[in-house]
FIBA-690985 format. One record per residue (C-alpha): x, y, z; residue number from 1; residue in three letters. Coordinates in nm, 2 decimals. Each point is the difference from the previous one (the first is absolute). Layout:
N
<rec px="X" py="Y" pz="Z" num="NUM" residuo="ALA"/>
...
This chain:
101
<rec px="-0.17" py="0.37" pz="26.02" num="1" residuo="MET"/>
<rec px="0.04" py="-0.39" pz="0.13" num="2" residuo="ASN"/>
<rec px="0.26" py="-0.10" pz="0.19" num="3" residuo="LEU"/>
<rec px="0.27" py="-0.27" pz="-0.16" num="4" residuo="PRO"/>
<rec px="0.02" py="-0.35" pz="0.16" num="5" residuo="GLN"/>
<rec px="0.15" py="-0.03" pz="0.36" num="6" residuo="ARG"/>
<rec px="0.27" py="-0.28" pz="0.03" num="7" residuo="VAL"/>
<rec px="-0.16" py="-0.26" pz="0.26" num="8" residuo="GLN"/>
<rec px="0.28" py="-0.09" pz="0.24" num="9" residuo="LEU"/>
<rec px="0.01" py="0.17" pz="0.36" num="10" residuo="PRO"/>
<rec px="0.24" py="0.27" pz="-0.03" num="11" residuo="MET"/>
<rec px="0.29" py="-0.17" pz="0.17" num="12" residuo="PRO"/>
<rec px="0.01" py="-0.28" pz="-0.19" num="13" residuo="VAL"/>
<rec px="-0.01" py="0.26" pz="-0.35" num="14" residuo="GLN"/>
<rec px="0.29" py="0.22" pz="0.16" num="15" residuo="LEU"/>
<rec px="0.20" py="-0.33" pz="0.12" num="16" residuo="ALA"/>
<rec px="-0.03" py="-0.12" pz="-0.37" num="17" residuo="TRP"/>
<rec px="0.05" py="0.35" pz="-0.17" num="18" residuo="TRP"/>
<rec px="0.33" py="0.04" pz="0.21" num="19" residuo="ILE"/>
<rec px="0.16" py="-0.36" pz="-0.10" num="20" residuo="ALA"/>
<rec px="-0.13" py="0.00" pz="-0.32" num="21" residuo="GLN"/>
<rec px="-0.14" py="0.28" pz="-0.18" num="22" residuo="PRO"/>
<rec px="0.05" py="-0.06" pz="-0.35" num="23" residuo="ASP"/>
<rec px="-0.23" py="-0.33" pz="0.11" num="24" residuo="ARG"/>
<rec px="-0.23" py="0.19" pz="0.20" num="25" residuo="TYR"/>
<rec px="-0.06" py="0.26" pz="-0.29" num="26" residuo="MET"/>
<rec px="-0.04" py="-0.26" pz="-0.31" num="27" residuo="ASP"/>
<rec px="-0.21" py="-0.23" pz="0.24" num="28" residuo="ASN"/>
<rec px="-0.27" py="0.31" pz="0.08" num="29" residuo="ALA"/>
<rec px="0.05" py="0.11" pz="-0.37" num="30" residuo="PHE"/>
<rec px="-0.12" py="-0.33" pz="-0.15" num="31" residuo="LYS"/>
<rec px="-0.27" py="-0.02" pz="0.30" num="32" residuo="ARG"/>
<rec px="-0.15" py="0.32" pz="0.01" num="33" residuo="TYR"/>
<rec px="0.06" py="0.16" pz="-0.31" num="34" residuo="GLY"/>
<rec px="0.22" py="0.31" pz="-0.10" num="35" residuo="ASP"/>
<rec px="-0.12" py="0.24" pz="0.30" num="36" residuo="VAL"/>
<rec px="-0.04" py="-0.15" pz="0.35" num="37" residuo="PHE"/>
<rec px="0.00" py="0.10" pz="0.33" num="38" residuo="LEU"/>
<rec px="0.24" py="-0.14" pz="0.30" num="39" residuo="SER"/>
<rec px="0.04" py="0.08" pz="0.34" num="40" residuo="GLN"/>
<rec px="0.36" py="-0.10" pz="0.05" num="41" residuo="ILE"/>
<rec px="0.07" py="0.30" pz="0.26" num="42" residuo="PHE"/>
<rec px="-0.21" py="0.05" pz="0.29" num="43" residuo="TRP"/>
<rec px="-0.18" py="0.33" pz="-0.05" num="44" residuo="GLY"/>
<rec px="-0.33" py="0.13" pz="-0.03" num="45" residuo="PRO"/>
<rec px="-0.03" py="-0.09" pz="-0.44" num="46" residuo="GLU"/>
<rec px="0.14" py="-0.25" pz="-0.21" num="47" residuo="PRO"/>
<rec px="0.24" py="0.06" pz="-0.27" num="48" residuo="LEU"/>
<rec px="-0.14" py="0.04" pz="-0.35" num="49" residuo="VAL"/>
<rec px="0.27" py="-0.20" pz="-0.24" num="50" residuo="PHE"/>
<rec px="-0.04" py="0.07" pz="-0.36" num="51" residuo="VAL"/>
<rec px="0.14" py="-0.23" pz="-0.28" num="52" residuo="ASN"/>
<rec px="-0.13" py="0.14" pz="-0.32" num="53" residuo="HIS"/>
<rec px="0.22" py="0.29" pz="-0.21" num="54" residuo="PRO"/>
<rec px="-0.34" py="0.17" pz="-0.06" num="55" residuo="VAL"/>
<rec px="-0.12" py="0.00" pz="0.33" num="56" residuo="GLY"/>
<rec px="0.33" py="0.13" pz="0.15" num="57" residuo="ILE"/>
<rec px="-0.02" py="0.25" pz="-0.28" num="58" residuo="GLN"/>
<rec px="-0.34" py="0.12" pz="0.14" num="59" residuo="GLN"/>
<rec px="0.12" py="-0.03" pz="0.36" num="60" residuo="LEU"/>
<rec px="0.27" py="0.21" pz="-0.09" num="61" residuo="LEU"/>
<rec px="-0.19" py="0.25" pz="-0.20" num="62" residuo="THR"/>
<rec px="-0.34" py="0.04" pz="0.21" num="63" residuo="GLN"/>
<rec px="-0.07" py="0.31" pz="0.21" num="64" residuo="ASP"/>
<rec px="0.18" py="-0.03" pz="0.35" num="65" residuo="ARG"/>
<rec px="-0.36" py="0.03" pz="0.17" num="66" residuo="LYS"/>
<rec px="-0.08" py="-0.32" pz="-0.16" num="67" residuo="GLU"/>
<rec px="0.29" py="-0.21" pz="0.04" num="68" residuo="PHE"/>
<rec px="0.24" py="0.09" pz="0.27" num="69" residuo="ALA"/>
<rec px="0.31" py="-0.15" pz="0.12" num="70" residuo="ALA"/>
<rec px="0.15" py="0.20" pz="0.29" num="71" residuo="PRO"/>
<rec px="0.37" py="-0.07" pz="0.02" num="72" residuo="GLY"/>
<rec px="-0.03" py="-0.01" pz="0.35" num="73" residuo="GLU"/>
<rec px="-0.18" py="-0.34" pz="-0.04" num="74" residuo="TYR"/>
<rec px="0.31" py="-0.12" pz="-0.17" num="75" residuo="ASN"/>
<rec px="0.27" py="0.09" pz="0.24" num="76" residuo="ARG"/>
<rec px="0.05" py="-0.39" pz="0.10" num="77" residuo="ILE"/>
<rec px="0.16" py="-0.03" pz="-0.34" num="78" residuo="ALA"/>
<rec px="0.23" py="0.28" pz="0.04" num="79" residuo="SER"/>
<rec px="0.30" py="-0.22" pz="0.08" num="80" residuo="PRO"/>
<rec px="-0.05" py="-0.19" pz="-0.27" num="81" residuo="LEU"/>
<rec px="-0.06" py="0.32" pz="-0.26" num="82" residuo="LEU"/>
<rec px="0.20" py="0.22" pz="0.16" num="83" residuo="GLY"/>
<rec px="-0.11" py="0.35" pz="0.21" num="84" residuo="GLU"/>
<rec px="-0.01" py="0.17" pz="-0.36" num="85" residuo="HIS"/>
<rec px="-0.20" py="-0.24" pz="-0.22" num="86" residuo="SER"/>
<rec px="-0.31" py="0.15" pz="-0.17" num="87" residuo="VAL"/>
<rec px="-0.25" py="-0.29" pz="0.15" num="88" residuo="VAL"/>
<rec px="0.08" py="0.18" pz="0.33" num="89" residuo="LEU"/>
<rec px="-0.12" py="0.36" pz="-0.11" num="90" residuo="LEU"/>
<rec px="-0.33" py="0.15" pz="0.04" num="91" residuo="SER"/>
<rec px="-0.22" py="0.30" pz="-0.16" num="92" residuo="GLY"/>
<rec px="0.25" py="0.29" pz="-0.14" num="93" residuo="ASP"/>
<rec px="0.29" py="-0.12" pz="0.08" num="94" residuo="ARG"/>
<rec px="-0.01" py="-0.25" pz="-0.28" num="95" residuo="THR"/>
<rec px="-0.02" py="0.25" pz="-0.23" num="96" residuo="ALA"/>
<rec px="0.36" py="0.05" pz="-0.19" num="97" residuo="GLY"/>
<rec px="0.13" py="-0.30" pz="0.20" num="98" residuo="SER"/>
<rec px="0.10" py="-0.19" pz="-0.31" num="99" residuo="ASP"/>
<rec px="0.30" py="0.27" pz="-0.06" num="100" residuo="SER"/>
<rec px="0.36" py="-0.11" pz="0.07" num="101" residuo="TYR"/>
């Protein structure tokens, strides 16, 4: 599998732009790099993969967990924005039945 294109800005510049103007950052990146791209907006060993196309999102959400992983632990940084019980922060079997109210 080929990796998507990576945003070619230094990580601190990407992070500052993403924090200050997230809509403009994302619009610019999708126009420049396509519907799927890699971005290093956080310190960490791996870049984030951003997907803008509905079919691509559907494929990610319906594939085998072993092929595409997004453990909730990696998303903890977003808990103040999303809330402690957001489905984005769940991992593995904890996601089963999480859509019930």
